[in-house]
C-alpha positions as CSV (number, residue, x, y, z in Angstrom):
1,M,-14.6,-14.5,15.8
2,S,-14.8,-15.8,19.3
3,M,-13.7,-13.5,22.1
4,N,-10.9,-16.0,23.0
5,R,-9.5,-15.9,19.6
6,A,-9.9,-12.1,19.5
7,R,-7.9,-11.8,22.8
8,L,-5.2,-14.1,21.3
9,K,-5.0,-11.9,18.2
10,C,-4.8,-8.5,20.0
11,C,-1.3,-6.9,20.0
12,S,-0.1,-3.6,21.4
13,S,3.0,-1.7,20.3
14,I,5.6,-0.9,22.9
15,L,9.0,-1.1,21.0
16,I,12.5,-1.5,22.5
17,S,15.4,-1.6,20.0
18,C,18.5,-3.6,20.5
19,V,21.7,-3.5,18.4
20,A,21.5,-7.0,16.9
21,I,17.9,-7.9,17.0
22,P,15.2,-5.5,17.9
23,A,13.2,-6.8,20.8
24,V,9.5,-6.0,20.9
25,I,7.1,-6.2,23.9
26,Y,3.5,-6.8,22.9
27,G,0.7,-7.0,25.5
28,C,-2.1,-9.3,24.2
29,S,-0.4,-12.5,23.1
30,S,1.6,-14.8,25.4
31,S,2.2,-17.9,23.2
32,K,5.9,-18.8,22.9
33,N,5.6,-21.5,20.4
34,G,7.9,-21.0,17.4
35,V,6.7,-20.5,13.8
36,D,8.0,-24.0,13.0
37,G,6.1,-25.5,15.8
38,S,9.0,-25.5,18.1
39,G,8.9,-24.5,21.7
40,G,10.2,-21.4,23.4
41,S,13.9,-22.3,23.2
42,G,16.3,-22.9,20.3
43,S,16.3,-21.3,16.8
44,S,13.2,-19.4,15.7
45,Y,13.9,-19.8,12.0
46,I,11.6,-21.8,9.7
47,V,14.3,-22.4,7.1
48,T,17.3,-24.6,7.8
49,G,20.6,-24.5,6.1
50,A,22.2,-21.6,4.2
51,G,21.4,-22.6,0.6
52,G,22.6,-20.9,-2.5
53,T,25.1,-18.0,-2.1
54,G,23.4,-16.7,1.1
55,A,20.6,-14.3,1.7
56,T,20.6,-10.6,1.2
57,G,19.9,-8.6,4.4
58,D,21.2,-6.7,7.3
59,S,23.5,-9.0,9.4
60,G,22.4,-7.2,12.6
61,N,24.8,-4.3,12.2
62,T,22.7,-1.3,11.0
63,S,25.8,0.2,9.3
64,S,25.4,-2.4,6.5
65,V,22.1,-0.5,5.5
66,T,23.0,2.7,3.6
67,A,20.2,4.7,5.2
68,W,17.4,3.8,7.6
69,P,14.8,5.1,7.2
70,P,15.5,5.4,3.5
71,S,14.7,9.2,3.5
72,S,12.9,11.8,5.5
73,D,9.7,11.1,3.5
74,Y,9.3,7.8,5.4
75,T,7.0,7.7,8.5
76,N,5.8,4.9,10.9
77,V,9.4,3.7,11.3
78,T,8.9,0.6,13.5
79,N,11.3,-1.9,14.8
80,V,9.9,-5.5,14.8
81,T,11.1,-8.9,16.0
82,Y,13.5,-9.2,13.1
83,G,14.2,-6.0,11.1
84,A,12.0,-3.0,10.6
85,Y,9.5,-1.4,8.4
86,A,8.7,2.1,7.3
87,L,5.9,3.9,5.3
88,G,7.1,5.8,2.2
89,P,5.3,8.4,0.1
90,N,1.8,8.2,-1.2
91,I,2.1,7.1,-4.9
92,S,-1.5,6.8,-5.8
93,S,-0.9,9.0,-8.7
94,G,1.4,6.4,-10.1
95,N,4.6,8.5,-9.8
96,V,7.4,6.7,-8.0
97,P,10.2,9.0,-6.6
98,A,13.5,8.4,-8.3
99,N,15.9,6.2,-6.4
100,T,18.7,8.4,-5.2
101,A,20.4,5.9,-2.9
102,T,23.8,4.5,-4.0
103,T,22.8,1.1,-2.6
104,C,19.9,-0.5,-0.9
105,S,21.7,-3.3,0.9
106,G,19.5,-5.1,3.4
107,L,16.3,-3.5,2.2
108,L,13.2,-4.5,0.2
109,F,10.7,-2.0,-1.3
110,G,7.1,-2.7,-2.3
111,V,3.7,-1.1,-2.0
112,V,0.8,-1.2,0.5
113,R,-2.7,-0.3,-0.6
114,D,-5.2,0.9,2.0
115,F,-8.9,0.1,1.8
116,K,-12.0,1.0,3.8
117,M,-13.4,-1.9,5.7
118,G,-16.4,-3.6,4.0
119,T,-18.4,-3.0,7.2
120,T,-18.2,0.7,6.9
121,P,-19.9,3.2,4.5
122,G,-18.2,3.0,1.1
123,G,-16.1,0.1,2.2
124,H,-14.6,-2.6,0.0
125,P,-16.8,-5.8,0.2
126,D,-13.9,-8.2,0.3
127,F,-12.4,-6.8,3.5
128,E,-13.5,-7.5,7.1
129,T,-16.5,-9.6,5.7
130,A,-14.9,-12.9,4.9
131,P,-15.7,-16.0,6.9
132,D,-12.8,-17.7,8.8
133,S,-11.0,-20.4,6.8
134,T,-8.3,-21.2,9.4
135,Q,-9.5,-24.6,10.3
136,Q,-9.2,-25.8,6.7
137,G,-5.8,-24.2,6.3
138,G,-7.0,-21.3,4.1
139,V,-8.6,-21.4,0.7
140,K,-6.7,-22.5,-2.4
141,G,-7.6,-21.5,-5.9
142,I,-8.6,-17.9,-5.4
143,V,-6.0,-17.0,-7.9
144,A,-4.8,-18.7,-11.1
145,A,-1.5,-20.6,-11.1
146,T,0.2,-18.1,-13.5
147,L,0.6,-14.3,-13.0
148,G,-1.3,-12.0,-15.4
149,A,0.6,-10.1,-18.2
150,D,0.5,-7.1,-15.9
151,G,2.3,-9.0,-13.2
152,K,-0.8,-9.3,-11.0
153,P,-2.7,-12.2,-9.7
154,V,-5.5,-13.4,-11.8
155,F,-8.8,-14.0,-10.2
156,A,-9.9,-17.6,-10.5
157,F,-13.6,-17.4,-9.5
158,P,-13.3,-19.6,-6.4
159,T,-16.4,-21.6,-5.6
160,D,-15.5,-22.0,-1.9
161,A,-17.7,-19.6,0.1
162,L,-14.9,-19.3,2.6
163,A,-12.8,-17.3,0.0
164,G,-14.9,-14.2,1.0
165,T,-14.4,-12.7,-2.5
166,H,-17.1,-11.3,-4.7
167,T,-16.5,-10.2,-8.2
168,Q,-13.5,-10.0,-10.5
169,A,-13.7,-6.2,-10.5
170,D,-13.6,-6.3,-6.7
171,F,-10.6,-8.5,-6.6
172,D,-8.8,-6.6,-9.3
173,E,-8.8,-3.5,-7.0
174,W,-6.7,-5.4,-4.5
175,Y,-3.5,-4.9,-6.4
176,H,-4.5,-2.1,-8.8
177,D,-4.5,1.6,-8.0
178,T,-8.2,2.6,-8.0
179,A,-9.1,6.2,-7.3
180,G,-11.6,6.5,-4.5
181,V,-11.2,2.7,-3.6
182,N,-7.6,2.5,-2.4
183,M,-4.7,4.6,-1.6
184,T,-1.1,3.4,-2.5
185,Y,2.1,4.0,-0.6
186,I,5.7,2.7,-0.8
187,V,6.7,0.4,2.0
188,A,10.3,-0.4,2.9
189,L,11.3,-3.6,4.9
190,K,14.7,-3.9,6.6
191,L,15.8,-7.5,6.8
192,T,18.1,-9.2,9.2
193,T,20.5,-12.0,8.1
194,N,21.6,-14.8,10.5
195,N,23.4,-18.1,9.5
196,G,22.6,-17.3,5.8
197,I,18.9,-16.8,6.4
198,S,17.4,-13.4,5.6
199,T,14.4,-12.6,7.8
200,F,11.8,-9.9,8.1
201,S,9.5,-10.8,11.0
202,A,6.5,-8.6,12.1
203,S,4.8,-11.5,13.7
204,I,3.7,-13.2,16.9
205,N,4.8,-16.7,18.1
206,N,8.4,-16.4,16.8
207,G,9.7,-18.8,19.3
208,G,13.2,-18.8,20.9
209,G,12.0,-16.4,23.6
210,L,11.5,-13.6,21.1
211,A,8.8,-11.1,21.7
212,D,5.9,-10.5,19.4
213,S,5.4,-7.8,16.9
214,S,2.9,-6.8,14.2
215,F,2.7,-5.3,10.7
216,F,0.7,-2.1,10.5
217,P,2.6,0.2,8.1
218,L,-0.5,2.3,7.4
219,D,-1.3,3.4,10.8
220,N,-2.6,7.0,10.9
221,A,-2.4,7.2,7.0
222,G,-4.5,6.3,4.1
223,F,-8.2,6.1,5.1
224,G,-7.3,6.1,8.8
225,N,-7.4,3.6,11.7
226,Q,-10.4,1.5,12.6
227,T,-11.9,0.6,16.0
228,Q,-14.6,-1.7,14.9
229,Y,-14.7,-5.1,16.6
230,L,-11.6,-4.7,18.7
231,P,-11.6,-6.4,22.1
232,Q,-11.3,-4.2,25.1
233,G,-7.7,-3.1,25.6
234,C,-6.6,-3.6,22.0
235,P,-5.2,-0.6,20.2
236,N,-6.9,0.7,17.0
237,H,-4.8,0.2,13.8
238,N,-5.3,0.7,10.1
239,F,-6.4,-2.7,8.9
240,S,-7.8,-3.7,5.5
241,F,-4.7,-3.3,3.2
242,T,-2.7,-5.3,0.7
243,T,1.0,-5.6,0.3
244,E,2.8,-6.2,-3.0
245,I,6.5,-6.9,-3.5
246,H,8.4,-7.6,-6.7
247,T,12.1,-8.4,-7.0
248,S,14.5,-10.9,-8.7
249,F,17.2,-13.3,-7.8
250,T,19.9,-15.5,-9.2
251,Y,19.2,-19.3,-8.6
252,N,22.2,-21.1,-7.4
253,G,20.6,-24.2,-6.0
254,G,19.5,-25.1,-2.5
255,E,17.5,-21.9,-1.8
256,V,14.2,-21.9,0.2
257,F,11.5,-19.3,0.6
258,T,9.1,-19.4,3.5
259,F,6.2,-17.0,4.4
260,K,4.1,-17.0,7.6
261,G,1.2,-14.7,8.1
262,D,-2.3,-13.6,7.6
263,D,-4.5,-13.3,5.8
264,D,-4.2,-14.1,2.0
265,V,-0.6,-14.9,0.9
266,W,0.3,-15.8,-2.7
267,V,4.0,-16.2,-3.8
268,F,5.0,-16.5,-7.4
269,I,8.5,-17.5,-8.7
270,N,9.1,-17.2,-12.4
271,K,5.5,-16.0,-12.6
272,K,4.2,-19.4,-11.3
273,L,2.2,-19.8,-8.0
274,V,4.4,-21.6,-5.5
275,I,2.7,-20.7,-2.2
276,D,-1.1,-20.5,-2.0
277,L,-2.5,-19.4,1.5
278,G,-5.7,-17.6,0.4
279,G,-8.7,-16.7,2.5
280,R,-9.1,-14.9,5.8
281,H,-7.2,-16.9,8.4
282,S,-4.9,-16.8,11.5
283,Q,-1.2,-17.2,10.8
284,L,-0.4,-20.0,8.3
285,T,2.9,-21.1,6.9
286,G,3.9,-21.9,3.3
287,S,7.3,-22.9,2.2
288,V,8.9,-23.8,-1.1
289,S,12.3,-25.4,-2.0
290,L,13.4,-23.8,-5.2
291,D,15.2,-27.1,-6.2
292,S,11.7,-28.5,-6.8
293,L,10.8,-25.8,-9.4
294,G,12.9,-27.0,-12.4
295,L,14.9,-23.8,-12.5
296,T,18.3,-23.4,-14.2
297,K,21.3,-22.6,-12.0
298,G,22.9,-19.2,-12.7
299,S,19.7,-17.8,-14.2
300,V,17.8,-14.9,-12.9
301,Y,14.0,-15.3,-12.0
302,D,11.3,-13.0,-10.8
303,L,9.9,-13.2,-7.2
304,A,6.4,-11.7,-6.5
305,V,4.7,-11.7,-3.0
306,F,1.1,-10.7,-2.5
307,N,-0.5,-10.4,0.9
308,A,-4.0,-9.1,2.0
309,E,-4.8,-8.0,5.6
310,R,-8.6,-8.6,5.5
311,H,-9.7,-9.0,9.2
312,T,-9.1,-7.5,12.6
313,V,-7.5,-7.7,15.0
314,Q,-4.1,-9.0,14.0
315,S,-1.6,-8.5,11.2
316,N,1.4,-10.8,10.8
317,F,4.0,-10.7,8.0
318,R,7.1,-12.9,8.1
319,I,9.6,-13.9,5.5
320,D,12.5,-16.3,5.9
321,T,14.7,-17.0,2.8
322,T,18.1,-17.9,1.6
323,L,17.5,-16.0,-1.6
324,A,20.2,-13.4,-2.7
325,Y,18.1,-10.7,-4.3
326,S,19.3,-9.0,-7.5
327,N,17.6,-5.7,-6.6
328,C,15.7,-4.2,-3.7
329,G,12.3,-4.1,-5.4
330,V,10.5,-3.0,-8.5
331,V,7.8,-0.4,-7.8
332,N,5.6,0.7,-10.8
333,G,8.4,-0.3,-13.2
334,V,11.1,1.5,-11.2
335,T,13.8,-0.8,-10.1
336,I,15.5,0.1,-6.8
337,N,19.1,-1.1,-6.5
C-alpha cells in the first residue's frame, strides 16, 4: 500500500453522540464524497425509495430499542455515523446465551471471529497478505453461487492471484469456529431508520456533511490489537476478523439491499449469491433490487451477510436496506427476536 493510500485509510476514534444521528469525528480522512458518489450535500443514502413495508430499525429515538447495549456483557459500545455497535460474549465454545429480551427492535445480532495477522507468528495466511484488488473492483468467484448446507460460503478455488486465498481448509476457517485459529464473539448492531431506509454505517465518506467512523468491534479483545504497518499517527486496532449475520425477511416487493465496505463482502438471499465483492480492497459498493430475484410476495426468505477485514489500516461496514426483518439474527441456531 502506498503511503498516500495509507494516510487516506487511517481513522481515529473520537466519538460525539447526538440524539437523532450520532456524529463522529475522525482525524485521518477528509473526503466528503457520498457513498453513492454524491458530493458533500444532500442525502447520504445509497438506496432511494421506501420499498416494501419499510425497514426495521431505530428511527433515531433510542427509546424504540428495548435496551442498548443489549446487556452488561457487551463491551466496546461505540456510536458510529448511523447507529452503533457493541461486542457481546465470547462464544468460541459454541454456546449462545439465551435471549432474555422481550424484543430486539432496531437491532441485528451476528458474530465476529478474530484471527492473527498472517504476517505474525502463527497468523492466518489469508489475512494481511493479500494483494490489492481495488482497481479491478474486487475479485469475483472466490465463493460459489449457492451457500453450503451448513449455511456458510463454499470456497470456489479462485484462479485470480488477487484473491489472496490459499487452501480450502484455510478459507473454511473464516466462518467456522476453529480452536487456536479464531475466537468468536457475538456482535450487536443498532440501526437507524430514515425515510423507510434502515442504515448501519461504520464508514468513511458518507456524504451529506456526515463525519467518518469505523468498524472495529474486537478492539482490545480476542488476539489483541495490531500495530504493524500503521502510518504515523494512526491508532492501533484489532484487524483481521470476519463478520457473519443471518436473519430473514418477508418479501413484499420493491425492497433493496446495499452494502458498502471492505474487504470481502458476500450477500446471499434465499441461499443464492446476490452481492459479490471479494478480495482485499478499499470500500466498494454492491446493491441488489429484490424484484430481480424472482421471489414470491408474502414469502419469507433468508438473508446472510459475510464480511472479512483482511488488511490494515481501515475497516468499513455499511448496510442500507428497505427490508423488514423477521427476527434480529440467528446465532449458532439460536433465533433472537
